[in-house]
N, C-alpha and C positions, 0 to 999 in steps of 0.2 A: 729767651725773648726773641729769637730769630725764627719763629715759626711761620711768619708770613713771607710773601714774595719780596724781592728787592726791587726797588724802583730807582732808576738812575737818570741823571741829566748832566751834561757837560757844557759849561760856558767859559770861554776864554781860558781854557786849560784848567778850570776848576771842576772836578768831578764830585757830584753829590749823590750819595747812595742812602736811601731810606728804607728801613725795614719796620713795618708796623706789626704790633702784636695785640690781640684782644686780651684784656685782663678780666677774666670771669670772676676772680676772687674780689675784685674791687667794684664790680658792676652789680647793680640791683635792678633787673628788668621790671620787677613788680613796682618799683618806685620811679620808673622811667629814667634810669641812669645806666649808661653803658660807657665803659672806660677802655681806652687803648693807650699803650705805650708805643713810642717809636724811637728807634735807634738811628742816629744820623752820623754818617762818616763823610768828611769833606777832605778830598785828596787834591793836593796842589801839583798838577801835572805841568804847570807853566814854568818858565824860567825865572820868575820874579817872586819875591816874598810878597804875601798878601795879608791883609788884616780884615777880619769880619767885623764890621762896624755896627750893623743893625740887621733886623729881620722883618719880613712881612709875611704873614700867613693869611690865607683865605680858607676858612673852614665852612663846609656846607653839610648840614645834617640831612637825614633821610627824607625830610619834608621840604627840602629846598631852601631852608632858612640859612642865610649867609652871614657869617661874622668875620670881620677883618681884625687881625691882631698885629700891631706894630710895636717895636721896641728896640732898645739898644742891645747889641750882642746877642748871645745865647746863654742860657743858664747862668746869668750874672758875669759872663766873660766876653771879652772882645779878643779872641785868640789871633795870634800872629802865626802864620803857617808858611814855613820855608819851602822852597822848591823841593819836590820829591817827598815831602812830609805830609802827614794827615792829622786831622783833629776829629775826635768822636765825642758824642754826648747822647744822653737819653732824656726824653721828656714825655709828656702825656697829654691826652685830650679826652675830656668827658663829653658825651653827647646825650641829648634827650631821646635819641632814636637808636635803633640797632644797626644802623649803617650811616655812612657819610663819606666825605673825602676832604683832603687837604692839599693845598698847592701853595707855592710862595716863592720868595726870593731872599737871598742874602745880599746886603749892600756891602761891597768889598772896596778896599783901596789897595793899590799896588805900591811898590817901593818908590815909584816916581810920583806918587800922589794922585794918580788917576783913579777915579771912582767908576765902578761898574756893578751891574746886578748879575749875580750868579743864580740861575734858575734852580729852584727846588722842584723836583718832578711831582706831578700829581700822583697821589696814592690813595687807595681806598681803605676805608675803615669799615670792616664788616665782621660780624660774628662768624665763628667757624662754619656754621651751617648755611651761610649766605654770602659766600665769597664771589666777588667780581674782580675783574682786572681793568684798571684804567690805562689807556695808552696816551 
């Protein structure tokens, strides 16, 4: 699943690394459906324990249609990440076009109860024959 480039961002000592992968076996271009998986790793480089409370994704398809997704935690969890530890999960995104992009944020709280947003880097969703790199 790590066939795509890694995209990274760091906010307040929280490093987020995303690796998207096109899922040809789950896609059906004739029916207007393209599917990607993405693996996310969240590394706590700070000196404080943090908890991921919620997420926000902005998903843009190849026609420029934007959808915003918000919700508690990730994959049904609100993980607590100790200093020096990491948390990883995988999820997916179907689109009606053969390309698109995602960007977002995780809403975190630290051990002192302070809340902050940890940036999720923008990453491209492209079929293997149409790769682009977002900065």
